[in-house]
C-alpha positions in Angstrom: 52.6 -241.7 -33.8 52.1 -243.5 -30.9 48.9 -245.1 -32.0 50.7 -246.3 -35.3 53.6 -247.6 -33.2 51.5 -249.6 -31.2 49.4 -251.2 -34.2 53.1 -251.9 -36.1 54.1 -253.6 -32.7 51.2 -255.6 -32.2 51.8 -257.4 -36.0 55.6 -257.8 -34.9 54.3 -259.5 -31.6 51.3 -261.3 -33.9 54.1 -262.6 -36.4 56.5 -263.6 -33.9 53.7 -265.5 -31.6 52.6 -267.4 -35.2 56.3 -268.4 -35.5 56.8 -269.6 -31.5 53.6 -272.0 -32.5 54.9 -273.0 -35.2 57.8 -274.1 -33.3 55.4 -275.9 -30.7 55.5 -273.2 -28.0 51.8 -271.8 -26.8 52.0 -268.2 -27.4 49.7 -265.2 -26.8 49.6 -261.5 -27.4 48.9 -258.9 -24.9 48.3 -255.2 -25.3 49.6 -254.2 -22.2 51.9 -255.3 -19.0 48.4 -255.4 -17.0 46.5 -258.0 -19.3 49.7 -260.3 -19.2 49.9 -260.3 -15.6 45.9 -260.9 -15.3 46.6 -263.7 -17.4 49.7 -265.4 -15.7 47.6 -264.7 -12.3 45.7 -267.1 -13.8 47.4 -269.4 -15.1 49.4 -270.0 -11.7 46.2 -271.0 -10.0 46.8 -274.5 -9.8 50.3 -274.2 -9.1 51.7 -274.3 -5.3 55.5 -273.4 -5.7 56.8 -270.7 -8.0 60.0 -270.8 -9.4 61.6 -267.4 -10.7 64.8 -266.2 -12.6 66.3 -263.1 -12.5 63.8 -261.1 -14.2 63.4 -257.5 -14.3 60.3 -258.3 -16.3 59.1 -260.2 -13.4 59.9 -257.6 -11.3 58.5 -254.9 -13.7 54.9 -256.7 -13.9 55.0 -257.3 -9.7 54.4 -260.8 -10.4 56.2 -262.5 -7.5 54.6 -259.5 -5.0 50.9 -260.8 -6.6 51.9 -264.6 -6.6 52.9 -264.8 -3.2 49.9 -262.5 -1.6 47.8 -265.1 -3.5 49.3 -268.0 -1.2 52.3 -269.4 -3.6 55.6 -270.2 -2.4 58.2 -268.0 -4.3 61.7 -269.7 -4.9 64.0 -267.3 -5.9 67.5 -266.5 -4.9 68.2 -263.2 -3.1 70.9 -260.8 -2.4 73.0 -261.8 0.4 72.4 -265.7 -0.3 75.8 -267.6 0.1 77.0 -270.0 -2.6 75.4 -273.1 -0.9 72.2 -271.4 -0.2 71.9 -270.1 -3.7 72.6 -273.5 -5.5 69.7 -275.5 -3.1 67.6 -272.7 -4.0 67.9 -273.1 -7.9 68.0 -276.8 -7.8 64.2 -276.0 -6.0 63.3 -273.8 -8.5 64.0 -276.2 -11.7 61.7 -278.8 -9.6 58.9 -275.5 -9.1 55.1 -276.2 -10.1 55.9 -273.3 -12.3 58.9 -271.0 -13.8 59.1 -267.5 -14.7 61.8 -266.0 -16.8 62.2 -263.3 -19.2 64.3 -263.8 -22.5 66.7 -261.6 -24.0 65.1 -262.0 -27.5 62.3 -263.5 -29.3 63.0 -264.0 -33.0 60.5 -263.3 -35.3 61.0 -267.0 -36.9 60.1 -268.4 -33.3 63.2 -268.8 -31.0 64.1 -268.0 -27.6 67.2 -266.6 -26.4 68.8 -266.2 -22.7 72.2 -265.4 -21.8 73.5 -266.1 -18.4 76.1 -265.9 -16.1 75.3 -269.4 -14.1 73.5 -271.2 -16.0 70.6 -271.8 -13.4 67.8 -270.1 -15.4 69.0 -272.0 -18.8 68.5 -274.8 -17.3 65.2 -274.2 -16.2 63.8 -273.5 -19.2 64.9 -276.2 -20.6 63.4 -278.9 -18.8 62.6 -279.5 -15.0 59.2 -276.9 -14.5 55.7 -278.7 -14.6 55.2 -275.3 -16.8 57.4 -272.6 -17.9 55.8 -269.0 -18.3 58.1 -266.8 -20.5 57.3 -263.0 -20.4 58.7 -261.0 -23.0 58.0 -256.7 -23.8 58.4 -255.9 -27.5 61.5 -254.5 -26.8 62.8 -258.5 -27.0 61.8 -258.7 -31.0 64.6 -259.5 -32.7 65.1 -260.5 -36.7 66.6 -263.8 -36.7 69.3 -265.4 -34.1 72.0 -263.4 -34.9 70.3 -260.1 -34.2 68.7 -261.5 -31.3 72.4 -262.9 -30.1 73.6 -259.5 -30.8 70.7 -258.0 -29.2 71.6 -260.6 -25.7 75.0 -259.6 -25.6 75.0 -255.5 -26.8 71.9 -254.7 -24.9 70.5 -256.7 -22.0 73.9 -257.9 -20.9 75.2 -254.2 -20.7 71.9 -253.1 -19.1 72.4 -256.2 -16.4 76.0 -254.7 -15.7 75.0 -251.6 -15.3 72.1 -252.6 -13.0 74.2 -254.9 -11.0 76.8 -252.2 -10.6 79.6 -255.0 -12.2 82.6 -253.3 -13.5 83.0 -255.8 -16.9 84.8 -254.1 -20.1 81.6 -254.2 -22.2 80.5 -251.1 -19.8 83.4 -248.9 -20.5 83.3 -250.1 -24.1 79.0 -249.8 -24.9 79.9 -252.9 -26.7 80.4 -256.6 -25.9 83.8 -257.4 -26.0 84.0 -260.9 -25.4 85.9 -260.4 -22.3 87.6 -263.2 -20.0 86.5 -260.9 -16.8 85.7 -263.3 -13.9 82.9 -261.2 -13.3 81.5 -261.9 -16.9 77.4 -262.5 -16.6 77.1 -263.9 -20.1 79.0 -267.1 -19.8 76.0 -269.6 -20.9 73.7 -269.3 -24.0 70.6 -270.8 -23.7 69.1 -271.6 -27.3 65.7 -272.7 -27.7 64.8 -273.7 -31.6 61.9 -275.2 -31.0 60.0 -276.5 -27.7 61.7 -279.4 -25.8 60.2 -282.7 -25.9 58.7 -283.2 -22.8 58.3 -279.1 -21.3 55.7 -277.2 -20.7 56.5 -273.7 -22.6 54.0 -270.5 -22.8 55.5 -267.3 -24.3 53.4 -264.2 -23.2 54.3 -261.5 -25.6 53.7 -258.3 -24.7 53.4 -254.2 -26.2 55.1 -252.9 -23.9 58.9 -252.3 -23.3 60.0 -254.4 -20.6 63.4 -255.3 -19.2 66.3 -255.6 -20.8 
């Protein structure tokens, strides 16, 4: 059963990658996280500064530590930073040689969906960094824009609320209720229909469940 599911998932990822290429993104499929991480380290060889958006996928693959060990300067916000320090870090990350992040959904017609509380990641994946590398596990694949937005709000956002220990209404309800909480983490949607004209964006699709 596992073999057959992996084969099916591989075909889904191939279809998503083809759609992304039609929308002018660069896209490749990797059979596991180890292969994707190795490819990313090779892509990052020419860069000196690496901006990292909040991403459980990037964390799961140990990419920040591996890049730091390779002599790269990692630019990312950390717990305990005051707002002005965070703001300075966010702006610096947006001007990095390479920016790493993960979308909440990749659609089978080649769209990328991000939902954020502050919008710093949304800004960075549109424009700024010299190269943007986005990594997504097969669990992020959605049929279309509508399903991708549903997934982002009802799966990824709730899982991140639990991780961040935020007692927002969606946690109790088990679904998005479009709340007005001041602690809400899904205030801004970034939807890339096509690759922004002057941005260099590569999408690495992985045949594993990664992140939320």
